[in-house]
Steps between C-alpha positions, in 0.01 A plus 500: 500500500314158428142458413343449846238262357745244376407202691822307447308194366688205334238470220643555156172599369409806696497850355856633474576777742784721391651714772399868498844616433342831352256633762375765262375216262215418746180691422361707773182298496703189577642661815153580622394144447802363682418721784146380493381863482177513301447873566841595348419259203177692432651834532778403246244370255308834549825689430542309187779259591571247219290186554697289282851621562738210567817451704820345390359152511201593288257496802223749493300615811242224412776235512604626834145507638352169396752290715286528803121490545536768770555736210159422328377853534815632347465279212153610447621860503766427249268321266249789514773744427592295182778262600589285211417124589738346246819707572795252499815507711837474346455123528152512336270462811162686537343600837297175472816299527576673836151454633513135417863440637436669829135356548325827491154331440269804518732719277539206268121483469482864447759505231325216322154681520672812345613289215863413574630222260538178693693317224774759461867377539829645587836470327538129613137420410390478859127582530314634815400131555871404524545782747211386713630141510802652694280687754494339834251747660172369655333636201694290251231263399244765467728700273555194270137431489419876424753497220371176348137615526605825318630293202871443580651223294573203722744356256706811442872417475805729570814512273626185662171313439398511875144529602354662800500153665884477452527828685272385779678175552837645494403750763345218712173695487254237611165703459603620159600153387161360616307777315682451176474127515131518551457762230633233266861618428700204352788400729674312222565806295898514468703806516794603283726255690248208456378523876136462593346612813574161677858556432464863633341355818783263562745781461316724731478236766149555655331172549161642527535674166624175339224299653247748346650474157530113513134481653396686176693265266493183695783305643587315175848363433527690177457813692727406789776392257451796266840618339569847360675527170833469667395175670471633840217332712289639774720312744820655361350856540398429868838354573691789324293751715565299808118453585538164685131482582405532139767232421333268748158568357598426150658187575196393701301574194712273288781730355737303278847543648652326215419762229792699361530852393647618174859439619429158632479608871260363752317672775760336709785699339315821567441399853869424560583857377258673740710474792208354699559149638138456597375566147771268369397223728118524401598486128762226548275276704247512204727474203551145353852387523503394126403850403791639715738258341387588141541859545771540744790297359769598262376274226157658476387704196627862488700441807804672342302834468343528853585386851311192639707489817269506798800552726643791283159668509479477874857606542443801285240623757722418793244262640680274728177331595394424157850352416470284811150386399622391151793313640276320768280355238587134461286450180713737290749323283867611485453653151241748645707579797825556288323680206737774393441855372609576134703834528631595163692204366557320823304290740495624866419253780277629795802538731688692227192709433496590876864603496510694170166633419268510808554870575187495730704272740761716690861406458609357847340290758160499338640366170725253694192368689304456170800323344528261797138410462533432127800284558310267740400343164798300369380539145538885536869473588616406157194469274560321170324609182481313177460817286798574270551865640722636749408461857597729802535279796473629869890501543543704194220734597658561840825603336327708242290702753829583689609683170165658429357583848788508742391734780727767650454354839458123596545274207273188512633349190738274685217393733283399196787306336604337818141377570461362140841320528421360853174349349719301268507701171813403290767767480694330229353678192776691321255783418436567871874557572522705174221731621643538843851587348360756260306668770775512748287310754794358705287407797282311260808327345595384859163342540520328161840364567399359828216310340676393183630150406710608209616872518812621665629864531775412240228404244322833562822699467563333174145572371509847595843570359377360160176702530669839553710457195201456270460782244141542587555540879322767683639619835295577804767602745506188715768303290797599706339424832375159374850411379655595829234288679564195275878538523485490883308178485721342231831313520572463143527847312681371192229570270497870597874535455495406131621798292232648281616557144401866501548770774186571696327799318212496737527691820314237698699215337813683584389530869427132514844422358672712755293329766611158397869597512447639850350169609798284384587345827487151643167371622473437887546155623138501620368572150742246339373229745136567417574512120706185508231310693221611288701401196558161636127447577422624145717217363342250739140593393585539125272230404216660688561878552162541678647308786760761568328717760355190669856356539626831631228514764563156626884497535615418842607848621370763738203710385721805467724329271219368284364839490842654392519231223156598374588880479272582797759746619454726201 
């Protein structure tokens, strides 16, 4: 059975309510108080019931009674009977804490008159003043003023160095904020994390509370552009917590959007990672282009440690609108658009990041749509980076994702690869065919062949034959299928008929050798014709291999024949 008075509030600072798992732990007096039965209470007291007995949470009957001013007479009865005013719960809270937290003004006044300590603290160093700052009852202001008049220390801090004003602001408690500010509590006191009350107001997102605090401090730029120890500005906090009205207010007051946090990121980068295109637009419209270029390109300081890629940040949150917004900006230079992500020892372009690492974007039509949007920018099809580190380009990413994330039903990897190749990406990198061969991605090999100016099935067969004989080979079970596929396309199998010096000792290699022997038959006339014609055109374009595909496309022949010559039939 749960405690019926647990109010389910989100405040972290309220008294802790443990469930009454052991009903016998609740004193009989507490049950009478919960029932609102003062006659039973008096009868139990007269019978000698223990006034200060506590339940499993450390609550005495007095703790139970002080939570509501309707229990005023009961509180009087308990005090007359000798209730201990300073009894603490398991987390160190006296009855005065409860009266302050729940806004029981009359009972609070009674406890203070009876001598309750107003500056006691619990295990986290919260005082009754901290508790009152969380109270949102109509009596909140009066409770705070009563505590202050009784000598409560206005500048008391908890274990995280937070004042009562921090609590009031974080709870968006406007009356409490006003009272504490008027009482002289310093809004610039910083907590353990280096955040003052203005920062807390931006995180909480209540404009009225923020205006109260800024009204006390003045709208000075050193306040508006205050940075915590980690370099975070008020604007960054408001952006991070997605409070767009606070973002607009701070910018209107002169927030400097070119300030960087400790890792070198702008508020713009944080906005790109919120998944909110409306917030991103506000910040982007107010961030100087030079500041974006200085912090969002590969050559910027510390860029090898943290991502500066606006597109990757937006992709990571699956925000199509944010990606579209960034791409639509004519004032962003190519280096900003193509800025990669450093993943381990490699650079990953935005399109490659989408395919390989953006788990928030579902594999399938949604990812295909995002990829199509990215590839509307020519520089994102095959981005070039000057850094002397490995780069994963979009084609390699499409092949790699087939290996790592191939779904049981409906593979979109070919669609990704086909789209990238159709946009003009080069398929002639040897490493691309190598990756497809190793993964057994035969449909990907077909696409690469149909877009390659240099590679033929015979070349791939030779490459794979050499690869499987390496001493450091590792089998993945696709080798025999890939060999069969390549041999069906090839016309010259001579390389595969060479006798190896040693008999196959590996089961898979033996299987491949047997497969080769079974495929020893003449190639079809159709395949021979294609191979011969392509071989002839390769010689014709030998001085300029990049003209090969263009030459094939423009031969004087029916479209079906041209398609056959370009491997479109596979």
